[in-house]
VEXSE-600037 format. One line per field, with one value per residue (C-alpha): residue number from 1; x, y, z. Coordinates in nm, 4 decimals, decimal comma. Example, Ala and Ser with C-alpha at 12.3 -4.5 7.8 and 13.67 -1.06 7.14 Angstrom:
! residues 2
i = c(1;2) $
east = c(1,2300;1,3670) $
north = c(-0,4500;-0,1060) $
up = c(0,7800;0,7140) $
//
This chain:
! residues 300
i = c(1;2;3;4;5;6;7;8;9;10;11;12;13;14;15;16;17;18;19;20;21;22;23;24;25;26;27;28;29;30;31;32;33;34;35;36;37;38;39;40;41;42;43;44;45;46;47;48;49;50;51;52;53;54;55;56;57;58;59;60;61;62;63;64;65;66;67;68;69;70;71;72;73;74;75;76;77;78;79;80;81;82;83;84;85;86;87;88;89;90;91;92;93;94;95;96;97;98;99;100;101;102;103;104;105;106;107;108;109;110;111;112;113;114;115;116;117;118;119;120;121;122;123;124;125;126;127;128;129;130;131;132;133;134;135;136;137;138;139;140;141;142;143;144;145;146;147;148;149;150;151;152;153;154;155;156;157;158;159;160;161;162;163;164;165;166;167;168;169;170;171;172;173;174;175;176;177;178;179;180;181;182;183;184;185;186;187;188;189;190;191;192;193;194;195;196;197;198;199;200;201;202;203;204;205;206;207;208;209;210;211;212;213;214;215;216;217;218;219;220;221;222;223;224;225;226;227;228;229;230;231;232;233;234;235;236;237;238;239;240;241;242;243;244;245;246;247;248;249;250;251;252;253;254;255;256;257;258;259;260;261;262;263;264;265;266;267;268;269;270;271;272;273;274;275;276;277;278;279;280;281;282;283;284;285;286;287;288;289;290;291;292;293;294;295;296;297;298;299;300) $
east = c(-0,7985;-0,8424;-0,6594;-0,7290;-0,4145;-0,2782;-0,0078;0,2109;0,4367;0,3133;0,6238;0,7662;0,7883;0,5078;0,2258;0,2652;0,3140;-0,0054;-0,1853;-0,0888;-0,2213;-0,5516;-0,5552;-0,5138;-0,8459;-0,7370;-0,9030;-0,6583;-0,6267;-0,3491;-0,1620;0,0907;0,2363;0,1488;-0,2165;-0,2517;-0,0291;-0,3027;-0,5582;-0,4853;-0,5300;-0,8534;-0,9887;-0,9044;-1,0942;-0,8488;-0,9574;-0,7410;-0,6805;-0,5403;-0,3207;-0,0703;-0,2452;-0,5663;-0,4217;-0,4108;-0,6921;-0,6964;-0,5136;-0,4451;-0,1341;0,0393;0,3050;0,5450;0,7662;0,9391;1,2707;1,4875;1,5235;1,4177;1,0932;1,0027;1,0819;0,8748;0,5588;0,5984;0,6352;0,3498;0,0742;-0,1491;0,0430;-0,0604;0,1310;-0,1038;-0,4044;-0,2805;-0,2484;-0,2253;-0,2077;-0,1113;0,1829;0,3989;0,5821;0,8671;0,9694;1,2215;1,5992;1,7061;1,9731;1,9389;1,9813;1,6709;1,4684;1,5758;1,4844;1,1428;1,0782;1,1387;0,9094;0,6347;0,6461;0,5457;0,2143;0,1678;0,2602;0,5027;0,7593;0,8738;1,1530;1,0853;1,3132;1,2840;1,5106;1,3793;1,2979;0,9483;0,8714;0,9462;0,7198;0,4390;0,4821;0,4921;0,8440;1,0289;1,2782;1,1942;1,4058;1,2155;1,2979;1,0989;0,8641;0,7892;0,4099;0,3910;0,6344;0,3975;0,0913;0,2259;0,3714;0,0622;0,0717;0,4359;0,3615;0,1159;0,3833;0,7025;0,8304;1,0156;1,0621;1,3853;1,3519;1,6310;1,4803;1,3760;1,6313;1,4481;1,7611;1,8740;1,6770;1,8148;2,1703;2,0963;1,9506;2,2541;2,4849;2,2974;2,2927;2,6619;2,7384;2,5335;2,7140;3,0476;2,9415;2,8636;3,2187;3,3834;3,1833;3,2635;3,6357;3,6385;3,4460;3,6781;3,9845;3,8511;3,7643;4,1004;4,2704;4,0561;3,8250;3,4489;3,3126;2,9737;3,1415;3,3202;2,9925;2,8136;3,0811;3,1256;2,7556;2,6844;2,9606;3,1456;2,8968;2,5671;2,3358;2,0748;2,3025;2,5743;2,3304;2,0807;2,2992;2,5751;2,3301;2,2162;2,5773;2,6732;2,3596;2,3992;2,0429;2,0482;1,7197;1,4544;1,5996;1,4945;1,6780;1,8049;2,1772;2,1050;1,9326;2,2264;2,4580;2,2222;2,2445;2,6246;2,6449;2,4173;2,6470;2,9494;2,7756;2,6794;3,0332;3,1819;2,9528;3,0755;3,4439;3,4750;3,6533;3,4802;3,7330;3,5279;3,2215;3,4375;3,5401;3,1761;3,0775;3,3389;3,2368;2,8743;2,9637;3,1531;2,8502;2,6249;2,8542;2,8037;2,4278;2,3455;2,1557;1,8319;1,9907;1,9852;2,2598;2,4259;2,5413;2,8134;2,9883;3,0587;3,3164;3,5480;3,5049;3,5693;3,8750;4,0107;3,9584;3,6898;3,4090;3,3980;3,2567;2,9432;2,7876;2,4121) $
north = c(0,9670;0,9515;1,2217;1,3806;1,2780;1,3589;1,1476;1,2393;0,9797;0,6215;0,4385;0,1195;0,2721;0,5288;0,2953;0,0445;0,3252;0,4924;0,1574;0,1130;0,4594;0,3602;0,0327;0,2304;0,4020;0,7407;0,9295;0,9526;1,1693;1,0509;1,1850;1,0224;1,1522;0,8179;0,8009;0,4259;0,3568;0,4989;0,2372;-0,0182;0,2519;0,3719;0,0193;0,0339;0,3587;0,6379;0,9433;0,9959;1,3603;1,5081;1,7860;1,7834;2,0787;1,8791;1,6378;1,9202;1,9718;2,2780;2,1894;1,8349;1,6281;1,5600;1,2930;1,3144;1,0344;1,1603;1,0798;1,3829;1,7419;1,8964;1,6998;1,7933;2,1618;2,1737;2,0328;2,2584;2,5642;2,4782;2,7355;2,6468;2,4177;2,1617;2,3686;2,6617;2,4297;2,2952;2,6436;2,7205;2,4055;2,1843;1,9444;1,8328;1,5040;1,4462;1,0804;1,1384;1,1134;1,4715;1,7193;1,8611;2,2078;2,1474;2,0480;2,3631;2,5819;2,4194;2,4454;2,8204;2,8648;2,6500;2,8447;3,1627;2,9892;2,8471;2,4944;2,2735;2,0765;1,7438;1,5365;1,1642;0,9633;0,5877;0,2841;-0,0343;-0,1905;-0,2108;-0,5407;-0,3768;-0,0878;-0,3310;-0,5075;-0,1739;-0,2625;0,0533;0,2313;0,6022;0,9055;1,2227;1,5873;1,9105;2,1075;1,9137;1,9508;1,8169;1,5343;1,4312;1,4687;1,2387;0,9809;0,7515;0,7836;0,6797;0,3913;0,2565;0,2410;0,1558;-0,0596;0,2198;0,5952;0,7661;1,1302;1,3742;1,6961;2,0309;2,0864;2,0173;1,8770;1,6466;1,3403;1,3823;1,3794;1,0470;0,9049;1,0094;0,8593;0,5300;0,5113;0,6020;0,3165;0,0715;0,1809;0,1330;-0,2160;-0,3052;-0,2093;-0,4002;-0,7136;-0,6834;-0,6517;-0,9328;-1,1708;-1,0885;-1,1474;-1,4872;-1,5914;-1,4778;-1,7053;-2,0116;-1,9768;-2,0008;-1,6474;-1,7901;-1,9813;-1,6653;-1,4773;-1,7510;-1,7611;-1,3862;-1,2965;-1,5560;-1,4363;-1,1031;-0,9366;-1,0914;-0,8106;-0,7515;-0,5481;-0,8133;-1,1031;-0,9611;-0,7584;-1,0197;-1,2734;-1,0360;-0,9661;-1,3341;-1,4314;-1,1441;-1,0512;-0,7040;-0,6878;-0,5814;-0,3148;-0,2967;0,0370;0,1824;0,2428;0,5930;0,6771;0,5349;0,7690;1,0578;0,9797;0,9475;1,2825;1,4367;1,3036;1,4523;1,7880;1,8007;1,7040;1,9776;2,2351;2,1081;2,1212;1,7476;1,5018;1,1711;0,9680;0,6476;0,8342;0,9754;0,6202;0,5073;0,7983;0,6923;0,3253;0,4205;0,6555;0,3708;0,1445;0,4158;0,4496;0,0783;0,1197;-0,0015;0,3031;0,1063;-0,2031;-0,2556;-0,0600;-0,3869;-0,4044;-0,1592;-0,4715;-0,5786;-0,3001;-0,4796;-0,8134;-0,6602;-0,4729;-0,8051;-0,9722;-1,2009;-1,0699;-0,9210;-0,5691;-0,5571;-0,2272;-0,2172) $
up = c(-0,3565;-0,7375;-0,9336;-1,2725;-1,4566;-1,7989;-1,9631;-2,2605;-2,4242;-2,4630;-2,5760;-2,4313;-2,0838;-2,0902;-2,1909;-1,9047;-1,6506;-1,7713;-1,7586;-1,3942;-1,3103;-1,4717;-1,2810;-0,9579;-1,0275;-1,1611;-1,4469;-1,7329;-2,0442;-2,2752;-2,5758;-2,8048;-3,1303;-3,2925;-3,1948;-3,2544;-2,9528;-2,7297;-2,8395;-2,5618;-2,2976;-2,4571;-2,4239;-2,0526;-2,0013;-2,0820;-2,2794;-2,5872;-2,6858;-3,0068;-2,8617;-2,5763;-2,4107;-2,3765;-2,1191;-1,8647;-1,6129;-1,3860;-1,0662;-1,1860;-1,2513;-1,5832;-1,6357;-1,9285;-2,0595;-2,3740;-2,5382;-2,4690;-2,3488;-2,6776;-2,6952;-2,3382;-2,3840;-2,7028;-2,5446;-2,2410;-2,4648;-2,7034;-2,7483;-2,5764;-2,3405;-2,0846;-1,8277;-1,8873;-1,8610;-1,5268;-1,3799;-1,0087;-0,7991;-1,0919;-1,0935;-1,3848;-1,3179;-1,5636;-1,5865;-1,8656;-1,8493;-1,9174;-1,8113;-1,4596;-1,6108;-1,8238;-1,5173;-1,3344;-1,6311;-1,6645;-1,2897;-1,3033;-1,6046;-1,4488;-1,1232;-1,3068;-1,3870;-1,0383;-1,1505;-0,9589;-1,1569;-1,0103;-1,1650;-1,1276;-1,3618;-1,3347;-1,3403;-1,4985;-1,8347;-1,9882;-1,8157;-1,4794;-1,5738;-1,6595;-1,3251;-1,1341;-1,0175;-1,1190;-0,8942;-0,8932;-0,8010;-0,7160;-0,6493;-0,6465;-0,4169;-0,0990;-0,1081;-0,4611;-0,3859;-0,1073;-0,3305;-0,6008;-0,3621;-0,3896;-0,7687;-0,7814;-0,5453;-0,8018;-1,0738;-0,8821;-0,5993;-0,4195;-0,4471;-0,3389;-0,2335;-0,3240;-0,1927;-0,3331;-0,6127;-0,9395;-1,1044;-0,8228;-0,9350;-1,2871;-1,1503;-0,9801;-1,3010;-1,5050;-1,2420;-1,2612;-1,6405;-1,6556;-1,4143;-1,6229;-1,9399;-1,7623;-1,6530;-2,0157;-2,1123;-1,8259;-1,9070;-2,2773;-2,2113;-1,9520;-2,1784;-2,4707;-2,2526;-2,1474;-2,5036;-2,6436;-2,3914;-2,4515;-2,1512;-2,1997;-2,1389;-2,0394;-1,7577;-1,6470;-1,6468;-1,4521;-1,1824;-1,1381;-1,1536;-0,8836;-0,6511;-0,6673;-0,9027;-0,7930;-0,8995;-1,1731;-1,4013;-1,4305;-1,4301;-1,6794;-1,9129;-1,9046;-2,0446;-2,3188;-2,4221;-2,4396;-2,6295;-2,8746;-2,7834;-2,9357;-3,1279;-3,0577;-2,8320;-2,4702;-2,4524;-2,7787;-2,8145;-2,9472;-2,6194;-2,4246;-2,6134;-2,5361;-2,1635;-2,1654;-2,3432;-2,0792;-1,8068;-1,9841;-2,0336;-1,6662;-1,5661;-1,7869;-1,6248;-1,2871;-1,3935;-1,3418;-1,5730;-1,6562;-1,8584;-1,8519;-1,9791;-2,2587;-2,3530;-2,3522;-2,5736;-2,8306;-2,8076;-2,8681;-3,1527;-3,3190;-3,2817;-3,4224;-3,7238;-3,7905;-3,8062;-3,4553;-3,3289;-3,2953;-3,1417;-2,7675;-2,5948;-2,4873;-2,8516;-2,7524;-2,6181;-2,9775;-2,9957;-2,7519;-2,9297;-3,2700;-3,1441;-3,0154;-3,3553;-3,2174;-3,4379;-3,7819;-3,7764;-3,9874;-4,0870;-4,1416) $
//
């Protein structure tokens, strides 16, 4: 059944997700801070609005895909806000990678207005979003999780349900991004070790990614690292640092040490200091090569 959907945030991930919702036959109101990014969706039938509140329809659904916790909290607290416009029976689906504590706080605030908050962070790059091949984690009120299930099916290949706790899906997302960041470091160190000892790192990558580590992360990111394919960014290094920091903050609140995450934070900070904030986060691998004397560190 077609839904009245609002969508806020039309960046590299948001725009193709919104396009797939349109293609599935839903009515869509969209907002983006840079209005020109909404033009392709307007051509496909979306209604472009000039204020975040205007995406909300009474009892409808609003998706948000914004960069960080602060941006999400600001649009939820705007006066007027899309949350107020949704009102009783409305559902806010947050696709962003944010702290679980932020999701819990927003869920409590939404509930006072009769709105359900559902966390639904996604795994996948923009090309996966365009092909509706995202992996989606979801948590929040059961009735709303069931309501949005067909919507998520139109933008992803599988949805994984983590229950009622609003922050649970965000925990899963942070775990996944931490593991990807850790894989970038292990590949960088392994490739540097091979090169320092006269072994072709591309051959090492080919062998290991076809056998012991035959999975998309090692196959895809390994290729990007070896090719030095860091621009344009598929996922900005600055956002990778944001996610590692969120993992560390959540770990500290849980009284849990994460020494590898601490290492990744420092690696990413070093890359940021060299002007690589807007490079792809695989550029963090240059830190291992430079430390080994295999590359000259170049600030930008």
